N, C-alpha and C positions, 0 to 999 in steps of 0.2 A: 069453337075457335078462341084463340088467346085474346085477353083485353088488349087494346091498342095502348101502345106507349105513351105515357105523359110527358110530352117535351117541356111543358111549362114546370113541372116538378124537377126534371133534370136540371133546367136552367136555375132553378132557385138554389138547388144544393150545390151546384157548381160555383155559384156565387158565395158559398159559405154561409146561408143564411141559418143554417142549423148547427146546433153545438155537435162537438165531437162525439163521434158514435161509440158506443160501448163494444161493438164487435171489433175484431182485430183482422190485421192482415199478416198471414204467416207465409213462410217460404218453404217450398219443396224443391230441392236441388235435384236434377235428373242427370247430372253429368256422368254418373256412374252407369247410367241406362241409355238415355238418348244421346249423351255426349260421346259415349264409345261407339255408338252406331256411324258416327262420322266416317263418310266413306275414306279409305286409304289410310286411316289413323287408328289408334287404339291405346289401351293403357293395361299394363302387367297388373296382376292380382295385387302386388304390394303396392304399386301406385294407386291402384284404386282404394287400398285401405288407407294410404296416407291421406287421401282426399278426405275420406270419411272422418278421419281423426281431426284434419283441418277444419271442416265443416263443423264438427262438434266444438272445437275451440272458439269458433265464430259464434255459436249459439244458433245456427239453423235449424229450423224446426224438425226437417224430414231431410233424408237422402234416400232417393230411389236407388238403392245400391247394387241391383242386379237382377238376373233371370234365376229364378230357382228351378225351371225346368231346363236349363241348358247344363250340359254334364260338366263342362270345364269351370263352371262357376260355382260348382257345390261345396268344394272344400274352403273356398274363399268366403262364401256366404255364412257358412257355419263357423268359421273362424272368427269373422267379425262380429257375430252374434254372442261368442264367448268373450269378446271385448267389453260387449254390453253387460253381459253376466258378472264380469270382474270390476264393473264400476269405471272402465277406461272411457268408454263412449256413454255419457249420461244425458246429454241434452238433445242430442239428434236421434230420432227415431229412425231406424233402417226399415225401409220397405221393399217388398219384392213386387216385380212386375210380372203379369202373366196373362195370357189370353183368357177372355170370360167364358171359359168351358169348364163344367165341374170336373171333368176328368184331368185338366191341367191342373186345378185347384188341388185335388187329392194328390197328384203326383208330386206337385210342389211342396206340399207340407210333409210328405214322405221324404223328399230329398233333405229338407230343412225344417225339422221339427220344431226349432225354437222360433220360427218366424211368428210375428205377430201383427204385422201391417202389411196390407196387400193393395195392389191396384189391379183391377180386372178390366182388360180393354176389349172393347165391344165396337164394330163398324155400324155407324148408324145412319149415314146419307143414302139417299136412293142411288147415287153414283156407286158407292161401295157395294151395297147390297146387290145390284145388278152386275156391277163391273167385276166384283171380286167373287161373289157367290153363284153367279151366272143363273139365277132363278131357282136355285135350290133351297134358298131361305126367303120368306116373306118378313115383313116389318114385325108382324106378330111373332114369328119364330125368334127374331131378334130378342125381343123382349123376354120371351120364354127361357132362352138359352142364358141370358143375363140373370135371370131370377135364380135359376138352378146354381149357376157359379157363386152368386151372393150367399145363399144358403149353404152350399158346400163349405166356402170359406169361413163362416160362422160356426158350423159344426166342426170345424177343424180347430177352433179357438182362436181365431183372428180377432183382435181388439178393436182394429180400424179396417173398415172395407171400403174402398174408394172404386167407384165405377167409371171408367173413362169412356165417354162417348167420343170415338174415333170420327174425325172430319164432321165433327158438331157444327162447325161455320157452314158447311153446305148441306146440313140436316133442316129440314121444315121446323119452324118452331113449335107447332102442334104436336109433331111426334116426339121432338126432344123432351118436351114437357111431359107428355105422356110416359116416355122411358124413364125421365128422372123420378117420377112420382112413384112408378113401379119399384125402381131400385130402393127408394126410401121406405117404401110400404114393407119390403122384405128385409129391412135391416141395414142396407148401405147407409154409411156415415157422410159421405161425400159424392159429390159428381163432377168429373173432371170435363171442362169444356174443351176440347181439343181442336184448336185451329191448326189442322194437320198440314195443310198446305200453304199458310201464311195469307189466307183469302181476305179476312177481315180486315176493315179499317177502324180507327178509333170510336168514330161515333156509332157505327153498327155495333161494335163490340159493346158499348155502353148499353144500347137500347136491347140487344139480345141478352146479355147477362142480367140486366136488370129485371127484364120479363121473366127470365127462367128462374131466377131466385126469388122473386116476389110470387110466382105461382107455386113453386114446390117448398121453399123455405128450407133449403137444405145447405150447408156449407159448399161452396163453389171453389174448384179448382181451375186456374186459368193457365192453359197450355199453349204457348203461341209460338209458331215458327216465323222466320225472319225472311222468308222470300220475297216479301215486297219492302223490306226494311221497316217494318211498323211493330215488330215483335214487343220491345220495351213499351211503346205508348199503348198498345192494345193491352198489355199484361197490366198496367196500372189502372187504365180505365175501366177495364173488366172488375178490378179489385175494388175500385171506387163503386162500381154499379153493385156489386154483391153487398158491401156495407151499407150503401143507400138503401138497399132493398131488406136490410135486416139480418144478414147472415155473414158468417166469417169467410174470408177470402184466402185461397192458398195460391199464391204465385208460383208456377213451376218455372224454375231457371235453370241455367247451366254456366259454370264459371267460364268468363271471358267469351260467352255467347257460343260455346261448342256445341255441335249437333248436325243433324242430318241436313244435307243440301246447304242452305244459307245460315244453318243454325237456329238456335233458341234464344229466348230472352235471357240477356245476359244479368248474372246475379247483382253485381255491384250497380249497374246501372239502375236496375229497378229499384234497388234500396235507396239509392240518392234521389231518384225521382220522387218517391215518396216522403222522404225525409227533408228534402230542401226544394222542391219545386213551389211555385206561387200557389197551384191549387191544392196542394197536399200538406204543406208543412203547418203542423199545428192543428190539423183538422182530422187526421187519420192516424191510427194506432198501429204501430207494428209489433210484433212479438217481442217483448221486454228483455228477453234474454239475449237478443242479437248484439253481438260487439262488432262494430264497425271496423274497430282498429285492427281486427284481424286480416282485413281484406286484401291488403298488399301482399302479405306472406302467402296466402290462399292463392291469389292471381299469379305470382311469380312461379310458385310450384307448379300449378297445372300447366302452365306455359311450358316448363321444362319437361313435364312427363309427357304432353302430347307432341312436343318438339314443335310447337307452333308459336312464334314469337308474339308477343302482345302488340297490335298495332301503336304506333308512336302516338296517335291522336284517340287512342281509347280513353273514353272517360274515366277520370280518377286514377287510373293504374297505367295508363300509356306514358312514355318518357316525355311527351310533350304537354301533359296534363296540367303542369304547373310551371311551364316554361313560357319565358317572355323574350322577346328579341327587339321589337320595333320600340322605337325611342319613347313615344308616348306611354305604351303599355308597361315598359320597364320602369320607367320614371312613376307612373301610378301605382305599381305593384310594390315598389320600394317605400313609397310614401306611406300606403295604406293598402294592406293585401286585398281588402275588400272592393278597392276600385276595380280590379280584374280578377278575383278569385271568389267564387260562390261559397266555396267550402275549403277547409283547412286540410293541406297533405297530412298533417299529424293525425287527423281523425281517421284516416285509412291505415295508420301503422307506417307511413313512408317518413323519411327525413332522418332515420338512425344511419350512422355511417356504416358502410359494408366492406369488410376485408377482402381484397382480391389479391391472390398471391402472384407476385411477378418474378419470384426466384425458383428454387427448387420446388416441386410439386410431387408428393407422394399420394397415389391415389389406391382405392380398393377396387379391385378386379377379379375376374374368374381366374386369373392366373397369379394372383398376388399372393405373397408370402408371409411369414408370422412376424419378420421384423418392420415390413412396411406397414403391415396390418396394425401393428402395436402402436407404431408413430401416429397413424390417422387418429385412433381411438383416443391417444394421449391428448391430442389436441383439442379433443372434446370433452377433456378432463373426465375421462371413464377408465378406471383401472380394473383389471381382472384379478379374481381371487386367486387363480392358480392356472397352470399351464393347460388343463384339461377345458376349463371354461374358455379360455383364449382360443384353443383350436376350434372347439365346437362353434364358437362365434364366427370365427375365420371361414369355416366350411359354409355356413349360413350366408354368410356376405359374398363368397364366391357364387354360390347358387343364385343370390339375389341379383348379382351382376349379370350372369347369365340370362335370368328371368327378365330383367329390364332392358338388357342390352344398352346401358347407360352408366357411366360413373355414378356411385351412389352418393347421395347428398346425406346432410348432417342429420335431418330428421329421420331419414331411413336407416341409417347407421344406429342411430338412438333407439329406434324401433326394435330392430333385430337384437339389440343387447337387452332391452328391457323385456320383451315378450318373445324369445327364441322359440317356444313350442307353438306359438301363434303364426309365427314367420315360416316355421317349417310347413305347418298344415296349409297355409293359403297358397304356398309355393309348389305344393304336390298336385299335380295332374295326372290323372289315369284316363288315357284316351279310350273312347269305346271302340273295342275291336272284338267282334264275335262273327268271324267269317262264316259263311255258309252259303250254300249253292254255287253258283258261278265263281265267286270269290274265293271260296274255299277250294274249289277245283283247281283254279289256277295257281293259289299258294302251295296246295299240295303237289301239283306238277312241278313248281320251281323247285320245292325242296327234295323231291325224289330225283330231279335231274342233278342236283348239287351232290347228293349222295352217291350217285352214279360216277360223277366226276372224280369225286374223292377216292372211289374203289378203284379207279383205272391208274391214279398217280402211283 
């Protein structure tokens, strides 16, 4: 049995009686994996790439950038890893998500040979073991399968192997610790505690993460969904528990809180909670490479790409985050911003004037021509060496517009100009189509019928 949780110890640490811990809180953004699983929404591969670039600019520790076992992701994943090789993406590690099966691991590395960081997902709760596997797997089978997957990833050259305990919040603590210890003993570098249904509350989160981290002494990833509106609170309390137990914490976030059902923990909200709240400010360290001033640009682009407006009252990046109307508040904010603003909008990269065209507007689209195209790039202060370069970039921009089905914005246009070969690769998708059996018979019949009709004309 696990050792009971020390409530008095938690209280002392919450009161800040200990000095700042040496361990750090890192951020793993899952927008390009969990965010794109949002029902009825999605991102084009160019948009996913721009998010990776913006996360890198912001210094976010890791981006879970996609699915190496999904065919339409392969060119995009390989193209983004080429950006790593070229020194374009330098701060953000790109990690692939896959099921915790050795066969999936081997296929993933065959599809994406440059892959270095992986997360292997395994269902651990009794509900899922019974409800998903229908008695075909026992708890011991789950651990055995996970170990095989970890060893497969290491044999393929993975530098970082994270093991995801799916539905960890509904998994018994005894089994969760047994599972995590087995993962660590066989070479895993982190355990991801997945609150898959948003089931935990902050107090429960602290206790369970503290117990897990204390017992296993392995860095903990905190992956919380927002079904009960507590994803941010749970994430930061889970990170606190991991640090208090003596290990690093890796908060999983999504930009603007995107994600399945009610979404995931919001990146900017989690960052600000640790940097600015009374219980965290000055007591816990985050990854020092993170640049909060890039948050505004990242949030705005992601909202545009998903076509989901940022809520007006969204912390830090919403339209009303620094807006004051009532007399008392407006007077107080004008006298001293600290009267009614906890942090400065400049810290987030806000406040710079934005130019909005209100007259003639030339855009780049799938049916655009060379004159309009040159006009758009001239406004970006980009000149082409010759006509051949201009026409090649124009064709890529046309394809990008077909690809995204949105007017291209400046960072996308610059990316296409600077990395045309990468842009061409990541926008190339070859559908899986190897007809056999009934499908082949149906297609063959249709083709034969068409030939007969042609012959009769």
